[in-house]
N, C-alpha and C positions, 0 to 999 in steps of 0.2 A: 416358369418361374411359379413358386408356390404362394396361395393366398396367405395373408397376414393380416388378422382381426386389427381393426382399429385400436388406439389406445382406450384405456379406460378413462370414463370423462367424470372429472371432479365438478359437483354442483355446486357446492360450498357447503355440504353437510358430510358428516362422518371422514372427516379428513384423513383420519388413521385407516380406515379402510383403503381409502384410494391410495395413499402412500403405499402399502403393501403390493397392491395390484400393479400400481406404475412402476415401483422398483423392479417387480416380477418382469413385467413387459419391459422395461428397459436392460434387463440383463438379458431376456431371450434374444434381443436385438444386438447384444454385443455392445451397449452403450451405457451401462451403468459407470463403469469405470472414468467414462467421459465427464459425467455429470459429477463424479467424485472429485477428479482430478483438476479440472478447470485449467488446461495447459492450454496457453495462447501459443498457435503455431505460427513460428517465426518465419520471415518471409524467405523464399527461395535463396538459396545461394547461386552463383554460378558454377559451372563444372560439376553439376552433379550427375548422379548415373539416371538411368531410366527408373530402376526400381526406386532410388532416394526420393524422386520426383512422385513415382506413383504412391509410395508410402504417405509422404505428404499431403497428397489429393485425397487420400483415404482417410487420413486423420482429420482434416478440414469438413470432409464431407460428414464423418460420425459426429463433429460437434454440430452442424445445421442439422441431421437427422435427427438427435437426440432435444434439440430446441424445437424442431417442429413436432414432435410426438408431445412434448410437455405443452405447447401452445395449444395444440388440437387435442389435449388430455383435460382441459377446461373450458366451462363455458365462457361466453363473450365476456358476460361481466367481470369474470376474475381474470381473462386475459388480458383485460386492460391495466391490470396491476401489474402484469410481467412483459408486458409488450416493449418495455424500453430496455429490457434486460440484455445483456452481451453476451451471456454464456449460459448455457443450460445449468451449471451449478448455482449463478446468480440467480436464476429463475427459481430453482428449487429451494434454496434459501430464502427467498422471499414470500415463497408460499408457505414453507415452514413456520416463517416468523409471523405472517399472519393469520394463519389456520389452525396451527397446532396450539391447543389450550397453553394457558400457562401452566408450569410445574404445579402452582398451588391450587390451580383448578384440577388439573388431571390427579393429582395426589387424592382431592376431594371425590374425586369420580371413583376413584380405586378404592377408596374407604368405603363409598356407599355400596359398591359393586360386592365387596368382600362382606359387609354386612347382610345384602341381599341374599348372598351364597349362604351364610353361616345360619340366615333365619328361616330359609325356603323349606317349608314343609309340602308332603305331598297330601292332595285334598283326598278325602274318603272316596269320592266318584271319580278320581283322576285314573288314568293309565300309567303305566311304567314308561312308556314312550312320551305322553305329555310332560311327565315328571323329569324324565332324561334331557327332552328337550329344552325346558326351562332352565335345568342345571347348566348345559352345554352354552346355551346363548349367555348366560351370565358369565360363565368361564372365558367363553371366547373374546366377551367384551374387554375382562381383566388382563386377558393375555395380548389385545390389541393396545392396551395403554401401557404394554412392555413389562407386565407381572409374570415371572415365571411361576405357574400355577401348575402343580404336580397331578398326574392322574391319579396318584396314589390317595391324595388328598379327596378327589370325587369320588373314587371307588369308597372311601371311608364314610363320606355323605350319603352314597346311593344306599349302602348297607345299613346305616344307623336310622335311616327314615323309613325304612320300606318293612314297618311292622305287620301290615297285614301280607306279608309275604315271609314273615319269619321262618316258616315251614321250609319254604324254597332255599331261603339262605342258609339255614341249618344243614339242610343235604349239603349244600357248595361247601360250608366249611368242613365238613366231614370228608369231601372228596379233594379240596383244595385249601392252599393255605390263602386265606383270603387279603391277608396284607401283601400279596404280592401277584394277586391276579389282575391280568392286564384288562383296562376299563371296558375295551371292546368284547372281550370274552364275559367279563359279569354282564354287561349288558344283554348280550344275544343269550346268555343262561336264562335272565329274568325274564326276557321276553317270551322264551320256549316256555 
């Protein structure tokens, strides 16, 4: 039997991060469809084959496994909010309803993060790594809020703000089309 790590635990903060981790965790255990579908298993009928009985038992077990992972994936103070839920979908939806920021709040967060991205400047004493780390922290938060933020836009930002590395960027432009350079390749070239 292989070891399975425990589910990620939601502590009441960073709900969007927990959702991504928990969804992946449930997918890895083949339980995500159980959360999405919310299908109640009908009672067993008479004259079923052994295979049908086995399938019924597996489907019922999956529902309880998914519910167990969700219940164990939250602190006790949050568990009390979902403990009366009868299905994994009901628990998932209740957590979403309570903890996912309202669209208006989410949109405002997105606007603020994009503004932070646009206004970000590299400090004179800063390193490329520090600068790129700040950019990626902002971009990852933007993406967690559901915005499709392209690598091309990040590359453009890196290129336009690295004035003290202008000679390096010029040599890169001579050898590559910077509008098509992958972000990781640009970062590695600048680190070098």
